[in-house]
All heavy atoms as a GROMACS GRO file, in nm:
protein
  579
    1MET      N    1  17.939   3.567   2.664
    1MET     CA    2  18.020   3.693   2.663
    1MET      C    3  18.151   3.665   2.585
    1MET      O    4  18.211   3.564   2.610
    1MET     CB    5  18.049   3.731   2.809
    1MET     CG    6  18.110   3.867   2.825
    1MET     SD    7  18.153   3.913   2.996
    1MET     CE    8  17.986   3.946   3.066
    2SER      N    9  18.183   3.750   2.495
    2SER     CA   10  18.304   3.730   2.414
    2SER      C   11  18.428   3.759   2.505
    2SER      O   12  18.418   3.815   2.612
    2SER     CB   13  18.303   3.826   2.301
    2SER     OG   14  18.329   3.960   2.336
    3THR      N   15  18.539   3.710   2.458
    3THR     CA   16  18.666   3.726   2.531
    3THR      C   17  18.699   3.871   2.553
    3THR      O   18  18.736   3.908   2.666
    3THR     CB   19  18.777   3.655   2.459
    3THR    OG1   20  18.741   3.514   2.429
    3THR    CG2   21  18.908   3.663   2.536
    4SER      N   22  18.682   3.954   2.452
    4SER     CA   23  18.718   4.095   2.468
    4SER      C   24  18.624   4.169   2.567
    4SER      O   25  18.670   4.250   2.644
    4SER     CB   26  18.721   4.167   2.335
    4SER     OG   27  18.593   4.163   2.273
    5VAL      N   28  18.497   4.127   2.554
    5VAL     CA   29  18.403   4.193   2.654
    5VAL      C   30  18.425   4.146   2.788
    5VAL      O   31  18.426   4.220   2.885
    5VAL     CB   32  18.255   4.160   2.605
    5VAL    CG1   33  18.160   4.209   2.715
    5VAL    CG2   34  18.226   4.230   2.476
    6SER      N   35  18.456   4.019   2.805
    6SER     CA   36  18.492   3.962   2.935
    6SER      C   37  18.617   4.022   2.996
    6SER      O   38  18.617   4.057   3.111
    6SER     CB   39  18.511   3.804   2.923
    6SER     OG   40  18.546   3.751   3.048
    7ALA      N   41  18.715   4.045   2.916
    7ALA     CA   42  18.839   4.105   2.962
    7ALA      C   43  18.811   4.252   3.003
    7ALA      O   44  18.862   4.300   3.104
    7ALA     CB   45  18.948   4.100   2.852
    8LEU      N   46  18.731   4.322   2.928
    8LEU     CA   47  18.702   4.463   2.959
    8LEU      C   48  18.620   4.470   3.087
    8LEU      O   49  18.650   4.555   3.170
    8LEU     CB   50  18.616   4.524   2.846
    8LEU     CG   51  18.577   4.666   2.868
    8LEU    CD1   52  18.693   4.761   2.878
    8LEU    CD2   53  18.491   4.712   2.751
    9ALA      N   54  18.527   4.379   3.107
    9ALA     CA   55  18.454   4.375   3.229
    9ALA      C   56  18.544   4.350   3.351
    9ALA      O   57  18.529   4.413   3.455
    9ALA     CB   58  18.345   4.269   3.224
   10SER      N   59  18.640   4.256   3.339
   10SER     CA   60  18.731   4.227   3.445
   10SER      C   61  18.822   4.352   3.477
   10SER      O   62  18.839   4.384   3.590
   10SER     CB   63  18.819   4.114   3.411
   10SER     OG   64  18.742   3.993   3.394
   11THR      N   65  18.866   4.412   3.371
   11THR     CA   66  18.949   4.532   3.388
   11THR      C   67  18.872   4.649   3.456
   11THR      O   68  18.919   4.711   3.552
   11THR     CB   69  19.005   4.581   3.255
   11THR    OG1   70  19.076   4.475   3.198
   11THR    CG2   71  19.093   4.705   3.271
   12SER      N   72  18.747   4.666   3.417
   12SER     CA   73  18.665   4.774   3.467
   12SER      C   74  18.635   4.748   3.615
   12SER      O   75  18.634   4.836   3.696
   12SER     CB   76  18.532   4.788   3.387
   12SER     OG   77  18.557   4.824   3.257
   13ALA      N   78  18.607   4.621   3.643
   13ALA     CA   79  18.578   4.582   3.782
   13ALA      C   80  18.691   4.611   3.877
   13ALA      O   81  18.681   4.664   3.984
   13ALA     CB   82  18.538   4.436   3.796
   14GLY      N   83  18.813   4.584   3.829
   14GLY     CA   84  18.932   4.611   3.902
   14GLY      C   85  18.951   4.765   3.924
   14GLY      O   86  18.993   4.809   4.033
   15LEU      N   87  18.929   4.842   3.818
   15LEU     CA   88  18.943   4.985   3.833
   15LEU      C   89  18.843   5.054   3.920
   15LEU      O   90  18.868   5.152   3.989
   15LEU     CB   91  18.937   5.057   3.691
   15LEU     CG   92  19.046   5.019   3.596
   15LEU    CD1   93  19.012   5.075   3.458
   15LEU    CD2   94  19.183   5.074   3.644
   16LEU      N   95  18.724   4.993   3.933
   16LEU     CA   96  18.615   5.044   4.009
   16LEU      C   97  18.609   4.994   4.155
   16LEU      O   98  18.528   5.044   4.235
   16LEU     CB   99  18.481   5.024   3.944
   16LEU     CG  100  18.470   5.087   3.798
   16LEU    CD1  101  18.342   5.049   3.735
   16LEU    CD2  102  18.490   5.232   3.802
   17ALA      N  103  18.690   4.897   4.180
   17ALA     CA  104  18.693   4.836   4.312
   17ALA      C  105  18.718   4.941   4.419
   17ALA      O  106  18.806   5.025   4.409
   17ALA     CB  107  18.791   4.723   4.324
   18GLY      N  108  18.641   4.936   4.523
   18GLY     CA  109  18.658   5.028   4.640
   18GLY      C  110  18.585   5.160   4.625
   18GLY      O  111  18.582   5.233   4.721
   19LEU      N  112  18.532   5.192   4.504
   19LEU     CA  113  18.462   5.308   4.493
   19LEU      C  114  18.320   5.297   4.552
   19LEU      O  115  18.263   5.185   4.552
   19LEU     CB  116  18.447   5.352   4.345
   19LEU     CG  117  18.572   5.396   4.271
   19LEU    CD1  118  18.544   5.420   4.125
   19LEU    CD2  119  18.633   5.520   4.338
   20PRO      N  120  18.260   5.405   4.609
   20PRO     CA  121  18.126   5.388   4.667
   20PRO      C  122  18.026   5.360   4.556
   20PRO      O  123  18.046   5.396   4.441
   20PRO     CB  124  18.104   5.527   4.732
   20PRO     CG  125  18.202   5.618   4.668
   20PRO     CD  126  18.315   5.537   4.616
   21GLU      N  127  17.925   5.288   4.601
   21GLU     CA  128  17.815   5.252   4.502
   21GLU      C  129  17.694   5.331   4.540
   21GLU      O  130  17.666   5.360   4.654
   21GLU     CB  131  17.782   5.100   4.514
   21GLU     CG  132  17.900   5.016   4.465
   21GLU     CD  133  17.868   4.866   4.471
   21GLU    OE1  134  17.742   4.832   4.469
   21GLU    OE2  135  17.960   4.785   4.474
   22LEU      N  136  17.612   5.357   4.437
   22LEU     CA  137  17.487   5.427   4.454
   22LEU      C  138  17.378   5.341   4.399
   22LEU      O  139  17.376   5.311   4.280
   22LEU     CB  140  17.488   5.563   4.393
   22LEU     CG  141  17.358   5.646   4.389
   22LEU    CD1  142  17.316   5.679   4.529
   22LEU    CD2  143  17.373   5.772   4.307
   23GLN      N  144  17.283   5.298   4.478
   23GLN     CA  145  17.171   5.221   4.433
   23GLN      C  146  17.069   5.316   4.379
   23GLN      O  147  17.020   5.410   4.446
   23GLN     CB  148  17.110   5.136   4.544
   23GLN     CG  149  16.986   5.059   4.509
   23GLN     CD  150  17.017   4.944   4.409
   23GLN    OE1  151  17.120   4.885   4.418
   23GLN    NE2  152  16.921   4.917   4.327
   24VAL      N  153  17.031   5.299   4.255
   24VAL     CA  154  16.927   5.388   4.190
   24VAL      C  155  16.808   5.299   4.162
   24VAL      O  156  16.817   5.208   4.090
   24VAL     CB  157  16.983   5.455   4.061
   24VAL    CG1  158  16.875   5.539   3.997
   24VAL    CG2  159  17.109   5.536   4.087
   25ASP      N  160  16.698   5.339   4.226
   25ASP     CA  161  16.572   5.268   4.208
   25ASP      C  162  16.494   5.332   4.097
   25ASP      O  163  16.506   5.454   4.065
   25ASP     CB  164  16.493   5.262   4.335
   25ASP     CG  165  16.561   5.186   4.441
   25ASP    OD1  166  16.629   5.081   4.413
   25ASP    OD2  167  16.546   5.224   4.563
   26GLY      N  168  16.394   5.257   4.042
   26GLY     CA  169  16.308   5.311   3.937
   26GLY      C  170  16.211   5.403   4.000
   26GLY      O  171  16.186   5.413   4.125
   27LEU      N  172  16.131   5.472   3.913
   27LEU     CA  173  16.032   5.563   3.955
   27LEU      C  174  15.913   5.479   4.005
   27LEU      O  175  15.878   5.373   3.956
   27LEU     CB  176  15.978   5.650   3.837
   27LEU     CG  177  16.086   5.742   3.771
   27LEU    CD1  178  16.022   5.807   3.653
   27LEU    CD2  179  16.126   5.848   3.875
   28CYS      N  180  15.832   5.540   4.100
   28CYS     CA  181  15.709   5.476   4.146
   28CYS      C  182  15.608   5.495   4.026
   28CYS      O  183  15.634   5.579   3.939
   28CYS     CB  184  15.657   5.538   4.276
   28CYS     SG  185  15.601   5.704   4.255
   29ASP      N  186  15.503   5.420   4.022
   29ASP     CA  187  15.409   5.426   3.914
   29ASP      C  188  15.350   5.565   3.894
   29ASP      O  189  15.338   5.608   3.778
   29ASP     CB  190  15.294   5.323   3.932
   29ASP     CG  191  15.340   5.183   3.905
   29ASP    OD1  192  15.449   5.162   3.863
   29ASP    OD2  193  15.256   5.091   3.936
   30ASP      N  194  15.318   5.634   4.002
   30ASP     CA  195  15.263   5.769   3.987
   30ASP      C  196  15.355   5.860   3.920
   30ASP      O  197  15.321   5.946   3.830
   30ASP     CB  198  15.218   5.833   4.121
   30ASP     CG  199  15.099   5.762   4.176
   30ASP    OD1  200  15.020   5.702   4.102
   30ASP    OD2  201  15.070   5.768   4.298
   31ASP      N  202  15.484   5.861   3.955
   31ASP     CA  203  15.584   5.947   3.895
   31ASP      C  204  15.616   5.903   3.753
   31ASP      O  205  15.633   5.987   3.664
   31ASP     CB  206  15.720   5.941   3.980
   31ASP     CG  207  15.700   6.011   4.116
   31ASP    OD1  208  15.611   6.095   4.132
   31ASP    OD2  209  15.784   5.986   4.204
   32ALA      N  210  15.613   5.779   3.729
   32ALA     CA  211  15.635   5.725   3.592
   32ALA      C  212  15.521   5.774   3.500
   32ALA      O  213  15.551   5.819   3.388
   32ALA     CB  214  15.640   5.575   3.595
   33ARG      N  215  15.396   5.768   3.540
   33ARG     CA  216  15.288   5.819   3.470
   33ARG      C  217  15.300   5.970   3.437
   33ARG      O  218  15.277   6.014   3.329
   33ARG     CB  219  15.155   5.793   3.542
   33ARG     CG  220  15.101   5.654   3.532
   33ARG     CD  221  14.963   5.633   3.592
   33ARG     NE  222  14.939   5.502   3.629
   33ARG     CZ  223  14.963   5.449   3.747
   33ARG    NH1  224  15.007   5.524   3.843
   33ARG    NH2  225  14.944   5.319   3.770
   34ALA      N  226  15.339   6.037   3.540
   34ALA     CA  227  15.357   6.186   3.521
   34ALA      C  228  15.466   6.213   3.419
   34ALA      O  229  15.455   6.309   3.336
   34ALA     CB  230  15.388   6.248   3.659
   35LEU      N  231  15.581   6.142   3.423
   35LEU     CA  232  15.689   6.164   3.331
   35LEU      C  233  15.635   6.128   3.194
   35LEU      O  234  15.659   6.204   3.096
   35LEU     CB  235  15.807   6.072   3.368
   35LEU     CG  236  15.927   6.082   3.270
   35LEU    CD1  237  15.975   6.222   3.258
   35LEU    CD2  238  16.032   5.984   3.310
   36LEU      N  239  15.572   6.019   3.172
   36LEU     CA  240  15.520   5.978   3.043
   36LEU      C  241  15.420   6.077   2.992
   36LEU      O  242  15.430   6.125   2.870
   36LEU     CB  243  15.455   5.838   3.061
   36LEU     CG  244  15.404   5.778   2.924
   36LEU    CD1  245  15.520   5.756   2.826
   36LEU    CD2  246  15.329   5.644   2.950
   37ASP      N  247  15.322   6.117   3.074
   37ASP     CA  248  15.228   6.223   3.031
   37ASP      C  249  15.299   6.353   2.986
   37ASP      O  250  15.249   6.419   2.894
   37ASP     CB  251  15.132   6.255   3.140
   37ASP     CG  252  15.033   6.140   3.161
   37ASP    OD1  253  15.016   6.053   3.080
   37ASP    OD2  254  14.970   6.144   3.275
   38SER      N  255  15.414   6.381   3.048
   38SER     CA  256  15.482   6.513   3.017
   38SER      C  257  15.547   6.510   2.875
   38SER      O  258  15.575   6.612   2.821
   38SER     CB  259  15.588   6.548   3.119
   38SER     OG  260  15.700   6.459   3.108
   39VAL      N  261  15.566   6.388   2.824
   39VAL     CA  262  15.640   6.380   2.688
   39VAL      C  263  15.542   6.339   2.575
   39VAL      O  264  15.579   6.334   2.460
   39VAL     CB  265  15.762   6.283   2.699
   39VAL    CG1  266  15.866   6.343   2.788
   39VAL    CG2  267  15.725   6.143   2.733
   40LEU      N  268  15.420   6.296   2.616
   40LEU     CA  269  15.326   6.251   2.510
   40LEU      C  270  15.246   6.375   2.454
   40LEU      O  271  15.188   6.448   2.524
   40LEU     CB  272  15.222   6.154   2.566
   40LEU     CG  273  15.274   6.017   2.599
   40LEU    CD1  274  15.162   5.938   2.667
   40LEU    CD2  275  15.324   5.943   2.477
   41PRO      N  276  15.256   6.393   2.318
   41PRO     CA  277  15.192   6.509   2.268
   41PRO      C  278  15.051   6.488   2.234
   41PRO      O  279  14.982   6.576   2.176
   41PRO     CB  280  15.270   6.532   2.130
   41PRO     CG  281  15.326   6.399   2.098
   41PRO     CD  282  15.350   6.328   2.228
   42TRP      N  283  14.992   6.371   2.264
   42TRP     CA  284  14.854   6.339   2.236
   42TRP      C  285  14.799   6.262   2.354
   42TRP      O  286  14.869   6.204   2.431
   42TRP     CB  287  14.838   6.257   2.109
   42TRP     CG  288  14.919   6.135   2.114
   42TRP    CD1  289  14.882   6.014   2.166
   42TRP    CD2  290  15.060   6.114   2.072
   42TRP    NE1  291  14.986   5.919   2.160
   42TRP    CE2  292  15.093   5.982   2.104
   42TRP    CE3  293  15.157   6.199   2.014
   42TRP    CZ2  294  15.218   5.933   2.072
   42TRP    CZ3  295  15.275   6.149   1.986
   42TRP    CH2  296  15.312   6.018   2.018
   43PRO      N  297  14.664   6.260   2.369
   43PRO     CA  298  14.605   6.184   2.480
   43PRO      C  299  14.625   6.032   2.463
   43PRO      O  300  14.610   5.986   2.344
   43PRO     CB  301  14.459   6.228   2.486
   43PRO     CG  302  14.436   6.293   2.353
   43PRO     CD  303  14.568   6.337   2.294
   44VAL      N  304  14.644   5.956   2.568
   44VAL     CA  305  14.654   5.816   2.560
   44VAL      C  306  14.552   5.758   2.660
   44VAL      O  307  14.539   5.806   2.776
   44VAL     CB  308  14.792   5.771   2.595
   44VAL    CG1  309  14.808   5.619   2.602
   44VAL    CG2  310  14.892   5.824   2.490
   45HIS      N  311  14.485   5.648   2.626
   45HIS     CA  312  14.390   5.589   2.711
   45HIS      C  313  14.464   5.543   2.836
   45HIS      O  314  14.580   5.492   2.833
   45HIS     CB  315  14.326   5.465   2.643
   45HIS     CG  316  14.213   5.411   2.719
   45HIS    ND1  317  14.234   5.325   2.822
   45HIS    CD2  318  14.078   5.424   2.702
   45HIS    CE1  319  14.112   5.286   2.872
   45HIS    NE2  320  14.018   5.350   2.796
   46PRO      N  321  14.405   5.563   2.952
   46PRO     CA  322  14.472   5.531   3.078
   46PRO      C  323  14.523   5.379   3.087
   46PRO      O  324  14.628   5.354   3.143
   46PRO     CB  325  14.363   5.553   3.188
   46PRO     CG  326  14.278   5.658   3.128
   46PRO     CD  327  14.276   5.632   2.983
   47ARG      N  328  14.454   5.288   3.029
   47ARG     CA  329  14.495   5.146   3.034
   47ARG      C  330  14.623   5.128   2.951
   47ARG      O  331  14.709   5.056   2.987
   47ARG     CB  332  14.390   5.052   2.986
   47ARG     CG  333  14.272   5.036   3.083
   47ARG     CD  334  14.178   4.935   3.048
   47ARG     NE  335  14.109   4.979   2.923
   47ARG     CZ  336  14.020   4.912   2.855
   47ARG    NH1  337  13.984   4.792   2.892
   47ARG    NH2  338  13.969   4.957   2.746
   48VAL      N  339  14.631   5.196   2.836
   48VAL     CA  340  14.750   5.191   2.747
   48VAL      C  341  14.866   5.252   2.821
   48VAL      O  342  14.978   5.196   2.827
   48VAL     CB  343  14.723   5.259   2.613
   48VAL    CG1  344  14.854   5.266   2.531
   48VAL    CG2  345  14.621   5.188   2.538
   49ARG      N  346  14.839   5.364   2.886
   49ARG     CA  347  14.948   5.437   2.969
   49ARG      C  348  14.997   5.340   3.077
   49ARG      O  349  15.113   5.328   3.100
   49ARG     CB  350  14.900   5.566   3.018
   49ARG     CG  351  15.006   5.641   3.093
   49ARG     CD  352  14.953   5.768   3.157
   49ARG     NE  353  14.858   5.731   3.254
   49ARG     CZ  354  14.750   5.807   3.290
   49ARG    NH1  355  14.736   5.924   3.235
   49ARG    NH2  356  14.663   5.767   3.378
   50ASP      N  357  14.902   5.271   3.143
   50ASP     CA  358  14.944   5.179   3.254
   50ASP      C  359  15.031   5.062   3.203
   50ASP      O  360  15.120   5.026   3.273
   50ASP     CB  361  14.822   5.131   3.325
   50ASP     CG  362  14.751   5.242   3.415
   50ASP    OD1  363  14.821   5.346   3.434
   50ASP    OD2  364  14.639   5.218   3.452
   51VAL      N  365  14.998   5.017   3.084
   51VAL     CA  366  15.073   4.908   3.026
   51VAL      C  367  15.219   4.958   2.999
   51VAL      O  368  15.316   4.890   3.026
   51VAL     CB  369  15.007   4.847   2.897
   51VAL    CG1  370  15.099   4.759   2.819
   51VAL    CG2  371  14.882   4.778   2.931
   52ILE      N  372  15.224   5.074   2.941
   52ILE     CA  373  15.357   5.134   2.913
   52ILE      C  374  15.440   5.144   3.040
   52ILE      O  375  15.557   5.112   3.042
   52ILE     CB  376  15.344   5.266   2.832
   52ILE    CG1  377  15.285   5.244   2.698
   52ILE    CG2  378  15.486   5.335   2.828
   52ILE    CD1  379  15.246   5.370   2.625
   53VAL      N  380  15.378   5.200   3.141
   53VAL     CA  381  15.441   5.224   3.271
   53VAL      C  382  15.487   5.087   3.326
   53VAL      O  383  15.600   5.081   3.380
   53VAL     CB  384  15.350   5.302   3.367
   53VAL    CG1  385  15.403   5.294   3.508
   53VAL    CG2  386  15.336   5.442   3.322
   54ALA      N  387  15.398   4.987   3.324
   54ALA     CA  388  15.432   4.859   3.375
   54ALA      C  389  15.550   4.796   3.302
   54ALA      O  390  15.645   4.736   3.362
   54ALA     CB  391  15.317   4.764   3.365
   55GLU      N  392  15.552   4.807   3.168
   55GLU     CA  393  15.662   4.751   3.089
   55GLU      C  394  15.793   4.823   3.107
   55GLU      O  395  15.897   4.764   3.100
   55GLU     CB  396  15.621   4.740   2.941
   55GLU     CG  397  15.517   4.647   2.915
   55GLU     CD  398  15.479   4.624   2.772
   55GLU    OE1  399  15.554   4.675   2.685
   55GLU    OE2  400  15.385   4.553   2.743
   56ALA      N  401  15.785   4.953   3.136
   56ALA     CA  402  15.906   5.031   3.161
   56ALA      C  403  15.972   5.002   3.300
   56ALA      O  404  16.090   5.027   3.324
   56ALA     CB  405  15.882   5.177   3.147
   57ARG      N  406  15.887   4.946   3.392
   57ARG     CA  407  15.935   4.916   3.526
   57ARG      C  408  16.008   5.026   3.591
   57ARG      O  409  16.104   5.006   3.658
   57ARG     CB  410  16.018   4.788   3.523
   57ARG     CG  411  15.940   4.668   3.490
   57ARG     CD  412  16.032   4.541   3.498
   57ARG     NE  413  16.011   4.473   3.369
   57ARG     CZ  414  16.104   4.439   3.290
   57ARG    NH1  415  16.225   4.458   3.315
   57ARG    NH2  416  16.077   4.378   3.173
   58GLY      N  417  15.956   5.150   3.574
   58GLY     CA  418  16.012   5.267   3.649
   58GLY      C  419  16.139   5.319   3.590
   58GLY      O  420  16.198   5.406   3.647
   59ASP      N  421  16.183   5.274   3.472
   59ASP     CA  422  16.306   5.317   3.411
   59ASP      C  423  16.275   5.441   3.329
   59ASP      O  424  16.213   5.437   3.226
   59ASP     CB  425  16.360   5.204   3.321
   59ASP     CG  426  16.488   5.238   3.251
   59ASP    OD1  427  16.554   5.338   3.289
   59ASP    OD2  428  16.525   5.163   3.154
   60PRO      N  429  16.327   5.559   3.382
   60PRO     CA  430  16.298   5.684   3.309
   60PRO      C  431  16.339   5.686   3.162
   60PRO      O  432  16.253   5.733   3.081
   60PRO     CB  433  16.375   5.792   3.394
   60PRO     CG  434  16.385   5.734   3.528
   60PRO     CD  435  16.402   5.585   3.507
   61PRO      N  436  16.460   5.640   3.127
   61PRO     CA  437  16.492   5.640   2.987
   61PRO      C  438  16.392   5.561   2.900
   61PRO      O  439  16.365   5.595   2.786
   61PRO     CB  440  16.635   5.587   2.979
   61PRO     CG  441  16.694   5.617   3.112
   61PRO     CD  442  16.577   5.603   3.210
   62ALA      N  443  16.349   5.446   2.950
   62ALA     CA  444  16.252   5.365   2.878
   62ALA      C  445  16.125   5.445   2.858
   62ALA      O  446  16.060   5.440   2.752
   62ALA     CB  447  16.226   5.238   2.951
   63LEU      N  448  16.082   5.520   2.958
   63LEU     CA  449  15.953   5.592   2.944
   63LEU      C  450  15.971   5.710   2.842
   63LEU      O  451  15.881   5.741   2.774
   63LEU     CB  452  15.914   5.656   3.079
   63LEU     CG  453  15.873   5.553   3.186
   63LEU    CD1  454  15.872   5.612   3.323
   63LEU    CD2  455  15.731   5.501   3.144
   64LEU      N  456  16.092   5.769   2.840
   64LEU     CA  457  16.113   5.875   2.748
   64LEU      C  458  16.133   5.826   2.602
   64LEU      O  459  16.109   5.899   2.511
   64LEU     CB  460  16.236   5.954   2.792
   64LEU     CG  461  16.222   6.026   2.927
   64LEU    CD1  462  16.356   6.088   2.972
   64LEU    CD2  463  16.115   6.133   2.921
   65GLU      N  464  16.182   5.708   2.584
   65GLU     CA  465  16.210   5.653   2.452
   65GLU      C  466  16.085   5.589   2.391
   65GLU      O  467  16.074   5.587   2.266
   65GLU     CB  468  16.324   5.556   2.452
   65GLU     CG  469  16.454   5.621   2.483
   65GLU     CD  470  16.563   5.519   2.507
   65GLU    OE1  471  16.542   5.394   2.489
   65GLU    OE2  472  16.680   5.561   2.545
   66LEU      N  473  15.997   5.544   2.471
   66LEU     CA  474  15.881   5.464   2.417
   66LEU      C  475  15.789   5.544   2.331
   66LEU      O  476  15.756   5.500   2.218
   66LEU     CB  477  15.800   5.401   2.530
   66LEU     CG  478  15.856   5.276   2.590
   66LEU    CD1  479  15.775   5.238   2.717
   66LEU    CD2  480  15.857   5.160   2.489
   67PRO      N  481  15.748   5.660   2.362
   67PRO     CA  482  15.642   5.729   2.292
   67PRO      C  483  15.702   5.816   2.173
   67PRO      O  484  15.671   5.926   2.164
   67PRO     CB  485  15.575   5.818   2.392
   67PRO     CG  486  15.688   5.855   2.484
   67PRO     CD  487  15.772   5.730   2.493
   68ARG      N  488  15.772   5.753   2.089
   68ARG     CA  489  15.826   5.826   1.977
   68ARG      C  490  15.730   5.835   1.859
   68ARG      O  491  15.737   5.925   1.776
   68ARG     CB  492  15.960   5.760   1.927
   68ARG     CG  493  16.069   5.766   2.029
   68ARG     CD  494  16.113   5.913   2.033
   68ARG     NE  495  16.224   5.925   2.125
   68ARG     CZ  496  16.239   6.022   2.216
   68ARG    NH1  497  16.156   6.116   2.218
   68ARG    NH2  498  16.340   6.026   2.297
   69ASP      N  499  15.641   5.736   1.840
   69ASP     CA  500  15.559   5.724   1.728
   69ASP      C  501  15.414   5.706   1.772
   69ASP      O  502  15.386   5.606   1.837
   69ASP     CB  503  15.603   5.613   1.637
   69ASP     CG  504  15.530   5.604   1.506
   69ASP    OD1  505  15.430   5.683   1.489
   69ASP    OD2  506  15.561   5.526   1.421
   70GLU      N  507  15.329   5.793   1.738
   70GLU     CA  508  15.184   5.784   1.779
   70GLU      C  509  15.123   5.659   1.728
   70GLU      O  510  15.044   5.597   1.801
   70GLU     CB  511  15.100   5.906   1.729
   70GLU     CG  512  14.963   5.902   1.773
   70GLU     CD  513  14.890   6.027   1.724
   70GLU    OE1  514  14.943   6.112   1.656
   70GLU    OE2  515  14.766   6.038   1.762
   71SER      N  516  15.160   5.612   1.616
   71SER     CA  517  15.104   5.488   1.562
   71SER      C  518  15.132   5.368   1.657
   71SER      O  519  15.054   5.281   1.669
   71SER     CB  520  15.144   5.462   1.418
   71SER     OG  521  15.288   5.437   1.415
   72ASP      N  522  15.257   5.364   1.711
   72ASP     CA  523  15.285   5.261   1.807
   72ASP      C  524  15.196   5.264   1.930
   72ASP      O  525  15.155   5.159   1.975
   72ASP     CB  526  15.435   5.270   1.847
   72ASP     CG  527  15.531   5.232   1.734
   72ASP    OD1  528  15.487   5.163   1.638
   72ASP    OD2  529  15.642   5.274   1.739
   73ILE      N  530  15.169   5.379   1.979
   73ILE     CA  531  15.086   5.390   2.099
   73ILE      C  532  14.941   5.352   2.058
   73ILE      O  533  14.872   5.282   2.129
   73ILE     CB  534  15.089   5.535   2.150
   73ILE    CG1  535  15.229   5.581   2.191
   73ILE    CG2  536  14.988   5.552   2.268
   73ILE    CD1  537  15.287   5.499   2.300
   74ARG      N  538  14.894   5.399   1.945
   74ARG     CA  539  14.754   5.366   1.900
   74ARG      C  540  14.737   5.219   1.875
   74ARG      O  541  14.627   5.170   1.890
   74ARG     CB  542  14.719   5.454   1.781
   74ARG     CG  543  14.713   5.596   1.815
   74ARG     CD  544  14.625   5.671   1.713
   74ARG     NE  545  14.620   5.810   1.743
   74ARG     CZ  546  14.532   5.863   1.832
   74ARG    NH1  547  14.445   5.790   1.889
   74ARG    NH2  548  14.530   5.992   1.851
   75LYS      N  549  14.836   5.150   1.841
   75LYS     CA  550  14.824   5.003   1.816
   75LYS      C  551  14.781   4.941   1.952
   75LYS      O  552  14.702   4.842   1.947
   75LYS     CB  553  14.957   4.943   1.777
   75LYS     CG  554  14.993   4.972   1.632
   75LYS     CD  555  15.135   4.916   1.602
   75LYS     CE  556  15.185   4.973   1.469
   75LYS     NZ  557  15.322   4.937   1.444
   76GLY      N  558  14.831   4.989   2.060
   76GLY     CA  559  14.784   4.939   2.191
   76GLY      C  560  14.644   4.970   2.224
   76GLY      O  561  14.583   4.909   2.308
   77GLN      N  562  14.586   5.066   2.157
   77GLN     CA  563  14.450   5.108   2.182
   77GLN      C  564  14.349   5.030   2.092
   77GLN      O  565  14.233   5.048   2.101
   77GLN     CB  566  14.421   5.256   2.160
   77GLN     CG  567  14.500   5.346   2.253
   77GLN     CD  568  14.477   5.491   2.222
   77GLN    OE1  569  14.408   5.528   2.133
   77GLN    NE2  570  14.535   5.578   2.305
   78GLY      N  571  14.406   4.951   2.006
   78GLY     CA  572  14.324   4.875   1.918
   78GLY      C  573  14.271   4.953   1.794
   78GLY      O  574  14.181   4.916   1.728
   79ALA      N  575  14.334   5.076   1.777
   79ALA     CA  576  14.294   5.162   1.670
   79ALA      C  577  14.362   5.122   1.542
   79ALA      O  578  14.471   5.057   1.535
   79ALA     CB  579  14.333   5.304   1.698
   0.00000   0.00000   0.00000
């Protein structure tokens, strides 16, 4: 960590001390699949979809950012 980043982290920690925290968990696999299916404009083999869901580890932004290019998804299908 660089000095400026370290100093910023220390300052931010001090400013945020005492504020309530909210633990945000990832999506369960069923919900992650549903979210991924909602943004994919083409069908994806279920095994490929499961790999994407597993690699995203329930992180919604990761699921939304992954399927930007059909060629990237098809690479996982062996096409």
